[in-house]
C-alpha positions as CSV (number, residue, x, y, z in Angstrom):
1,M,52.0,114.8,109.3
2,D,52.1,118.2,111.3
3,F,50.1,120.8,111.2
4,L,50.6,124.0,112.6
5,V,47.5,125.4,112.9
6,E,45.9,128.8,114.3
7,F,42.5,129.6,117.0
8,E,41.0,132.7,117.4
9,V,38.0,131.8,120.2
10,D,34.8,134.1,120.4
11,V,32.8,134.1,123.4
12,P,29.9,134.7,122.2
13,A,27.6,137.7,124.2
14,G,25.5,136.6,127.0
15,T,27.7,133.1,128.0
16,S,28.2,133.3,132.1
17,D,31.8,133.8,133.7
18,T,30.9,129.9,134.9
19,E,30.6,128.5,131.4
20,V,33.6,130.3,129.8
21,K,36.1,129.3,132.8
22,D,34.1,125.5,132.9
23,R,35.1,125.6,128.9
24,E,38.9,127.0,129.5
25,R,39.9,124.7,132.5
26,A,38.3,121.8,130.0
27,E,40.3,123.1,127.0
28,A,43.3,122.7,129.2
29,V,42.6,119.3,130.7
30,A,42.2,118.6,127.1
31,A,45.0,119.6,125.7
32,A,47.3,118.0,128.1
33,K,45.6,114.7,126.8
34,L,46.5,115.9,123.1
35,A,50.7,116.5,124.2
36,D,50.9,113.0,125.9
37,E,49.4,110.9,123.1
38,G,51.9,113.0,120.9
39,H,49.3,114.8,119.1
40,L,49.7,118.1,120.3
41,L,53.7,119.1,120.0
42,R,54.3,123.2,121.1
43,V,51.8,125.6,121.8
44,W,52.6,130.0,121.4
45,K,49.8,133.5,121.9
46,R,50.3,135.4,119.1
47,P,49.4,139.1,120.2
48,L,47.0,140.6,117.5
49,S,45.6,144.0,118.4
50,A,45.6,145.5,121.1
51,G,44.1,143.4,124.2
52,E,43.3,140.4,121.8
53,A,45.6,137.6,120.9
54,S,45.0,134.0,118.6
55,V,47.0,131.2,119.4
56,L,48.9,128.9,117.3
57,G,49.5,125.1,117.8
58,L,51.9,122.9,116.1
59,Y,50.4,119.4,116.0
60,R,51.0,115.8,114.8
61,A,48.6,113.8,112.9
62,D,48.6,110.9,110.4
63,S,46.1,113.2,108.4
64,E,43.4,115.8,107.9
65,T,41.2,114.2,108.8
66,E,42.5,113.0,111.6
67,L,43.2,116.9,112.5
68,D,40.0,117.4,112.2
69,R,38.8,114.3,114.2
70,L,41.4,116.0,117.2
71,L,40.1,119.4,116.7
72,G,35.9,119.3,116.6
73,A,36.5,117.4,120.3
74,L,37.4,120.2,121.8
75,P,36.2,121.9,124.5
76,L,36.2,125.7,123.2
77,Y,35.9,124.0,119.2
78,E,32.0,125.5,119.0
79,W,33.9,129.2,119.6
80,M,36.6,128.8,117.5
81,T,37.9,130.5,114.1
82,V,40.4,127.7,112.9
83,T,42.9,128.4,110.2
84,V,45.1,124.8,109.3
85,R,48.3,124.8,107.4
86,R,49.6,121.5,106.4
87,L,53.7,122.1,107.1
88,E,56.1,119.8,104.6
89,P,60.0,119.5,106.2
90,H,62.5,121.3,105.3
91,P,66.1,119.9,104.3
92,N,68.1,122.2,106.1
93,D,65.8,121.3,109.1
94,P,68.2,121.3,112.1
95,A,65.9,119.7,113.9
96,A,65.4,117.1,111.5
97,A,69.0,116.9,112.0
98,H,69.3,115.8,115.0
99,E,66.9,113.4,115.0
100,T,68.9,111.4,112.5
101,G,72.8,112.2,114.0
102,L,73.1,114.0,110.2
103,P,74.4,117.0,108.7
104,P,71.4,118.0,106.1
105,K,71.2,117.1,103.2
106,V,73.0,113.9,104.2
107,L,70.9,110.5,103.3
108,A,72.3,107.9,105.8
109,C,73.9,104.5,103.3
110,V,73.7,101.1,104.8
111,P,77.2,100.1,105.7
112,G,78.9,98.2,103.5
113,G,76.1,97.6,101.2
114,Q,75.9,100.5,98.3
115,S,78.7,103.1,96.9
116,I,77.0,106.5,96.1
117,T,79.8,107.3,94.0
118,S,77.2,105.1,90.9
119,A,74.1,105.2,89.8
120,R,74.8,101.4,89.8
121,A,74.2,99.8,93.1
122,Q,78.1,97.7,94.2
123,Q,79.3,95.5,96.7
124,T,81.9,97.1,98.4
125,P,85.3,94.4,98.0
126,S,86.1,93.2,101.5
127,G,90.0,93.5,100.7
128,R,92.8,91.3,101.9
129,P,94.8,91.7,104.8
130,E,91.6,91.4,107.4
131,A,91.9,94.5,109.6
132,M,94.0,93.9,112.9
133,P,93.6,95.4,116.2
134,L,95.1,98.7,117.3
135,A,99.3,97.8,118.1
136,V,99.5,97.1,122.1
137,A,102.5,99.6,123.8
138,R,104.6,98.2,125.3
139,I,107.0,99.8,128.5
140,S,111.0,98.8,128.3
141,G,112.8,99.8,131.5
142,S,111.1,101.1,134.7
143,T,111.7,104.6,136.4
144,P,113.6,104.5,139.5
145,K,111.6,105.7,142.3
146,C,113.6,108.2,143.5
147,S,113.5,109.2,139.6
148,M,109.2,110.5,140.7
149,P,107.9,114.3,140.6
150,N,106.8,115.3,144.4
151,I,108.9,111.7,145.6
152,F,111.4,112.5,146.4
153,P,113.7,115.5,144.2
154,V,116.6,114.2,144.0
155,R,118.3,112.5,141.1
156,P,119.1,108.6,142.0
157,M,122.4,108.0,143.2
158,P,124.6,106.4,140.0
159,D,125.1,102.8,140.9
160,C,129.1,103.3,140.2
161,T,131.3,106.5,139.2
162,S,134.1,107.1,136.2
163,S,136.6,108.4,140.1
164,V,136.1,108.0,143.1
165,T,136.6,111.3,143.0
166,R,133.2,113.4,145.6
167,R,134.8,116.9,145.5
168,M,136.8,119.1,144.1
169,P,140.7,119.8,145.4
170,C,140.6,122.9,148.2
171,F,144.3,124.1,146.5
172,F,142.4,124.2,142.3
173,V,139.4,126.5,143.6
174,S,142.5,128.9,145.0
175,S,144.5,128.3,142.1
176,R,141.7,129.4,139.8
177,S,141.1,132.4,141.3
178,R,143.9,133.9,141.4
179,W,144.4,133.9,137.7
180,W,140.7,136.3,138.1
181,N,140.8,140.0,138.8
182,W,138.8,141.6,140.3
183,T,138.1,144.7,138.2
184,G,137.2,142.5,135.6
185,G,139.4,140.2,133.0
186,T,142.2,138.5,132.9
187,T,146.0,139.2,134.0
């Protein structure tokens, strides 16, 4: 169970500075021990009026009796005014969702056990055919080494061609330019 505990420390008049410092050091050691044991989760300072403050602590204990025993063992307890509030979990608490891994208001269910569509527990069907593993991808063909980018940025030479002509005849190029007019259009 979690508890929000508020402390107001009132040092009695006439107490020596040495005793106050000794108790504050002992209080820090006791708080560190409670934190190591998992009882003290967080501590805050809450400003009150000018120069005054109270301390808020988030404690975890199995019962209020255990919390009273833990607080009674603190070195400054005799000088404290203590207010204890028991805390209950909230359904929208993001920390609870983080602990379970589920979104808020979602209850965990046992896989394959019960269906949440009915108030009656049902056995889920086993089904046929059995589940199959994912398909294995296979590559057909291969890519020539010279067509891989950044290796040879040229196309591979084909194994065979449709003709033995490798370039256009000179007379064909000159004959085409004859039909072209430098001023635009054709003649």
